[in-house]
C-alpha positions in Angstrom: -34.0 8.1 -11.3 -30.6 7.4 -10.2 -31.5 5.2 -7.3 -33.4 3.0 -9.4 -30.4 3.2 -11.9 -28.1 1.9 -9.2 -30.8 -0.8 -8.1 -30.7 -2.2 -11.8 -26.7 -2.3 -11.9 -26.8 -4.0 -8.6 -29.4 -6.6 -9.4 -27.9 -7.3 -12.7 -24.3 -8.0 -11.0 -25.9 -10.0 -8.6 -27.9 -12.3 -11.5 -24.9 -12.5 -13.2 -23.1 -14.2 -10.4 -25.7 -16.2 -9.7 -25.1 -17.9 -13.4 -21.5 -18.3 -12.9 -22.5 -21.1 -10.4 -23.4 -23.1 -13.7 -19.3 -23.5 -14.4 -19.6 -26.3 -11.0 -23.1 -27.1 -11.6 -22.2 -28.4 -15.3 -20.0 -30.9 -14.1 -21.9 -34.3 -13.5 -19.2 -36.5 -11.8 -17.9 -33.9 -9.1 -17.1 -35.3 -5.5 -19.0 -33.7 -2.7 -15.5 -32.0 -1.6 -14.9 -31.0 -5.6 -18.3 -29.2 -5.6 -17.9 -27.6 -2.2 -14.6 -26.2 -3.1 -15.9 -25.1 -6.6 -18.0 -22.9 -5.1 -15.4 -21.6 -2.4 -13.1 -20.9 -5.5 -15.8 -18.8 -7.4 -16.2 -16.8 -4.6 -12.4 -16.4 -4.1 -12.0 -15.4 -7.1 -14.3 -12.6 -7.1 -12.3 -11.5 -4.2 -9.4 -11.5 -6.2 -10.9 -9.8 -9.2 -12.6 -7.3 -7.1 -9.3 -6.4 -5.5 -8.0 -6.1 -9.2 -10.9 -4.0 -10.9 -12.1 -2.0 -8.1 -9.3 -1.7 -5.5 -6.0 -1.4 -7.8 -7.3 -0.3 -11.3 -6.0 3.0 -11.8 -3.1 2.8 -13.6 -2.2 6.5 -13.2 -1.7 5.5 -9.5 -0.6 2.0 -9.2 0.0 -0.7 -6.9 0.7 -4.0 -6.0 -2.0 -6.5 -4.9 -1.8 -10.0 -5.2 -3.9 -12.5 -7.8 -2.6 -15.5 -5.7 -2.2 -15.8 -2.1 -2.8 -18.1 0.9 -6.5 -18.1 0.9 -7.0 -17.5 -2.8 -5.6 -19.2 -5.5 -5.3 -19.2 -9.4 -4.2 -21.9 -11.9 -1.3 -24.3 -10.0 -0.4 -20.9 -7.7 2.9 -21.6 -6.1 3.5 -22.0 -2.4 6.9 -20.8 -2.5 6.1 -17.4 -4.3 4.8 -14.4 -3.1 3.0 -12.8 -6.4 2.5 -9.4 -6.7 0.6 -7.7 -9.9 -0.1 -4.0 -10.6 -2.5 -2.7 -13.2 -0.4 -0.8 -15.5 -0.7 1.1 -18.9 1.7 0.5 -21.6 1.5 3.9 -22.8 3.1 5.4 -19.4 6.4 5.3 -17.6 6.8 3.4 -14.7 9.4 3.0 -12.2 9.5 0.0 -9.8 12.1 0.2 -6.7 12.9 -1.8 -3.8 15.0 -4.3 -2.0 15.3 -7.8 -3.0 15.5 -9.0 1.1 16.7 -12.8 1.1 14.6 -14.0 -1.8 15.9 -17.1 -4.1 14.4 -15.7 -7.1 13.0 -12.8 -8.7 11.1 -12.2 -12.2 9.0 -9.3 -13.4 6.7 -10.0 -16.5 5.2 -7.4 -18.5 1.8 -9.3 -19.8 -1.4 -8.4 -21.9 -3.7 -10.0 -19.2 -6.5 -11.4 -21.2 -8.3 -13.9 -18.8 -11.5 -12.5 -18.7 -11.5 -12.1 -22.5 -10.1 -15.7 -23.6 -7.8 -17.1 -20.6 -4.7 -16.0 -22.1 -1.7 -13.3 -20.3 0.4 -12.8 -23.1 4.2 -11.9 -22.4 5.5 -8.5 -23.3 8.8 -8.6 -22.3 10.8 -10.6 -19.3 13.5 -9.8 -17.0 15.1 -11.4 -13.6 17.3 -10.5 -11.1 20.1 -12.5 -13.0 20.0 -9.8 -15.7 19.7 -6.8 -13.4 21.9 -4.4 -11.8 21.4 -5.0 -7.8 23.2 -3.2 -5.4 25.2 -5.1 -2.5 22.6 -3.8 0.1 19.7 -5.7 -2.2 18.0 -2.6 -3.4 17.3 -2.0 -7.1 15.2 0.1 -9.7 13.4 -1.4 -12.6 12.4 1.1 -15.3 9.3 0.5 -17.3 8.6 2.3 -20.7 10.0 5.3 -22.1 13.6 4.7 -23.1 16.5 4.5 -20.6 20.1 3.6 -20.8 19.7 1.2 -18.2 20.8 -2.7 -17.7 17.3 -2.4 -15.7 14.9 -1.6 -18.2 11.8 -2.9 -20.2 10.6 -1.5 -22.9 6.5 -1.5 -22.6 4.4 -2.3 -25.8 1.3 -0.4 -26.2 -0.9 -3.0 -25.1 0.8 -4.3 -21.9 -1.7 -3.7 -19.0 -0.3 -5.7 -16.1 3.0 -6.4 -14.5 3.4 -9.8 -12.8 6.4 -9.9 -10.3 7.3 -13.6 -8.7 9.4 -13.6 -5.7 10.6 -17.1 -5.0 11.7 -18.3 -1.4 13.2 -21.7 -0.5 12.2 -21.2 3.0 9.3 -18.8 2.9 8.2 -18.6 6.5 11.8 -17.5 7.6 13.3 -15.2 5.1 13.2 -11.5 5.0 10.8 -10.9 2.2 11.5 -8.0 -0.6 10.1 -4.9 -0.4 8.5 -3.7 -3.9 6.9 -0.5 -4.9 5.7 1.1 -8.3 5.1 4.4 -9.2 4.1 6.1 -12.5 6.7 8.6 -13.6 4.7 10.3 -16.7 1.3 11.1 -15.4 -0.3 12.9 -12.4 -2.2 10.9 -9.7 -5.7 12.7 -10.5 -8.1 11.6 -8.1 -11.6 10.9 -9.6 -14.8 10.1 -8.1 -16.5 6.9 -8.6 -19.6 7.3 -11.4 -22.2 4.6 -12.1 -20.7 3.7 -15.5 -17.4 3.3 -13.8 -18.8 0.8 -11.0 -20.6 -1.2 -13.8 -18.0 -1.7 -15.9 -15.7 -2.7 -12.8 -18.5 -4.8 -11.4 -18.9 -6.6 -15.3 -14.8 -6.9 -15.8 -14.8 -8.6 -12.1 -17.5 -11.2 -13.4 -15.5 -11.6 -16.5 -12.6 -12.5 -15.0 -14.2 -15.1 -12.6 -15.8 -17.0 -15.6 -13.0 -16.4 -17.8 -10.4 -18.0 -15.2 -12.6 -20.9 -13.8 -13.4 -21.7 -17.3 -9.7 -22.0 -18.5 -8.6 -24.0 -15.6 -11.4 -26.5 -15.8 -10.6 -27.2 -19.4 -6.7 -27.7 -18.0 -7.6 -30.0 -15.2 -10.2 -32.1 -17.1 -7.3 -32.6 -20.1 -4.9 -33.6 -17.0 -7.4 -35.8 -15.7 -7.8 -37.9 -19.1 -4.2 -37.4 -20.5 -1.9 -36.7 -17.2 -3.4 -39.3 -14.8 -0.8 -40.1 -12.2 1.7 -38.9 -14.4 4.3 -36.0 -14.5 4.6 -35.9 -18.3 6.1 -32.8 -20.3 2.8 -31.6 -21.7 2.8 -28.1 -24.1 5.0 -25.8 -22.5 4.0 -23.1 -25.1 0.6 -23.5 -23.8 1.1 -23.1 -20.3 3.4 -19.9 -21.1 0.5 -18.4 -22.7 -1.5 -18.4 -19.4 1.1 -16.2 -18.1 3.7 -18.7 -16.9 7.3 -17.7 -16.3 9.6 -18.4 -19.8 12.2 -19.8 -17.6 9.9 -22.3 -15.7 9.6 -26.3 -17.0 5.9 -26.9 -15.6 5.3 -30.6 -15.5 1.4 -30.9 -14.6 -0.1 -33.9 -13.7 -3.7 -35.5 -11.8 -3.4 -37.8 -9.1 -6.4 -40.2 -8.3 -5.6 -43.0 -5.4 -7.2 -44.3 -2.9 -7.1 -43.6 1.0 -5.0 -47.5 1.7 -2.5 -46.2 -1.2 0.3 -43.8 -1.9 1.7 -42.0 -4.7 5.4 -42.2 -5.3 7.4 -39.9 -7.9 11.0 -40.7 -8.7 12.8 -38.7 -10.4 16.4 -37.2 -10.7 16.9 -33.3 -9.6 18.4 -31.5 -12.6 20.9 -28.7 -12.4 18.6 -25.9 -12.1 18.1 -22.3 -10.5 15.0 -23.9 -8.1 12.8 -26.7 -8.4 9.5 -27.7 -6.1 6.7 -30.1 -6.6 3.3 -29.2 -5.3 -0.3 -30.6 -4.8 -3.7 -29.2 -5.5 -7.2 -29.8 -5.3 -9.7 -30.1 -8.6 -9.7 -26.6 -9.4 -5.8 -26.6 -9.8 -5.6 -24.6 -6.2 -2.7 -25.4 -4.1 -3.4 -27.2 -0.8 -3.3 -25.2 2.3 0.5 -24.8 2.8 0.0 -22.7 5.8 -0.7 -25.8 7.8 0.2 -29.1 6.1 2.9 -30.6 4.1 1.5 -30.0 0.5 4.6 -29.1 -1.2 8.4 -29.7 -1.3 11.6 -27.7 -2.6 15.1 -28.4 -2.4 15.4 -26.9 1.0 12.8 -29.2 2.6 13.5 -32.2 0.7 16.0 -35.2 1.4 17.9 -36.0 -1.8 19.8 -38.9 -2.3 23.5 -38.8 -3.3 23.0 -39.7 -6.8 20.5 -36.4 -7.2 17.6 -38.6 -7.3 14.6 -38.4 -5.0 11.3 -40.0 -4.2 8.6 -38.2 -3.0 5.7 -40.4 -1.1 1.9 -38.7 -1.6 -0.6 -40.2 0.7 -4.1 -39.0 2.1 -2.7 -38.4 5.6 0.6 -38.1 7.0 2.5 -41.4 7.0 6.5 -42.2 8.5 8.5 -42.0 5.6 10.4 -39.4 4.2 9.5 -36.5 1.6 6.0 -37.5 2.5 3.1 -34.9 1.2 -0.1 -35.3 1.7 -3.5 -34.6 0.1 -5.5 -33.3 3.4 -7.7 -36.5 2.7 -8.9 -35.9 -0.9 -8.7 -39.0 -3.3 -8.0 -36.8 -6.7 -6.7 -33.1 -7.8 -4.0 -31.5 -10.0 0.0 -31.4 -9.2 2.6 -29.8 -10.5 6.7 -30.3 -10.7 8.5 -26.9 -11.9 12.1 -26.7 -12.8 13.5 -23.3 -13.1 16.3 -22.7 -15.5 16.9 -26.4 -15.8 19.7 -27.7 -17.8 17.3 -30.8 -18.9 14.0 -31.6 -17.7 13.7 -35.1 -16.5 10.3 -36.9 -16.5 9.8 -38.4 -13.2 8.4 -42.2 -12.6 5.0 -42.0 -10.8 3.9 -45.4 -9.3 0.5 -46.0 -7.1 1.4 -48.7 -4.5 -0.6 -49.8 -1.3 0.6 -48.2 1.9 1.2 -51.4 3.6 3.6 -52.6 0.9 6.0 -49.9 0.9 9.1 -49.8 3.7 8.8 -47.0 6.0 11.6 -45.1 8.0 
């Protein structure tokens, strides 16, 4: 009986979803906020993975979705970025086209997305706008797969299953955003009705992605809590790249933990680079709510001294000092400083001070 079969598949999905809660339950030392945000994080990851596996799953009719955005976030997502993801097939050929708008940095990365298997995202080919021919109008075409005599071309290994597009904006709210489309040029778009097996597979893949992603970044944050507490050391860059990072970015991950009457001061000089930013995250490595609060800073919003140095002051709530970011009232979480294409990668000095001991503006 088909109805019984569907009920079985649905019940199994619900049971497996329930089991994923054990990722939060197994962490005995979480604050109330971290627990509450942990369950919200699982729901957000489920939203993202259903988008990826149900709505955008057909590689012969590829379309862009975003695996990190304002209300669903993964692995230290960048508030200055608009991320686009497309599920593609390494045996096909694709044409990506559009207009770059007023963005500051644009990169395309071919990946083997293995988040649901082992938490990695292998880089199989990268190109950024500096290496591409882009028309004066901002229009561009990028070819994926096949063989093209074009500067704007990425060869596709057979195990490619995802394209990641990173658009970075120094002033994301006010700049004109890029328009980017993708279509396959090697296969006809054939409609396929949804079958019970296909639905079951898509639901299982979605849950595997939630479990894999949540487990991976929990390991990261526990490592940062233990080894990068109130510090921004260099860390193992190849490890960060293996999770889908951009090879041109140097990632300095840390973990903050300080009280309400304290602040964290981060002092560094800014190297010669294409772009940099610093951001605050919660325990689950989700960027904080950049829609409404000052939780990140970059070279268009920062006040940098003449000698190219900067001090960023992080407090629980706003204080009257330049380059002030807030944790929105939380005691602890992860943080990240990025340098893109930097000539060198300075390691910042991080100090915890009593708020009443520092000079305000």
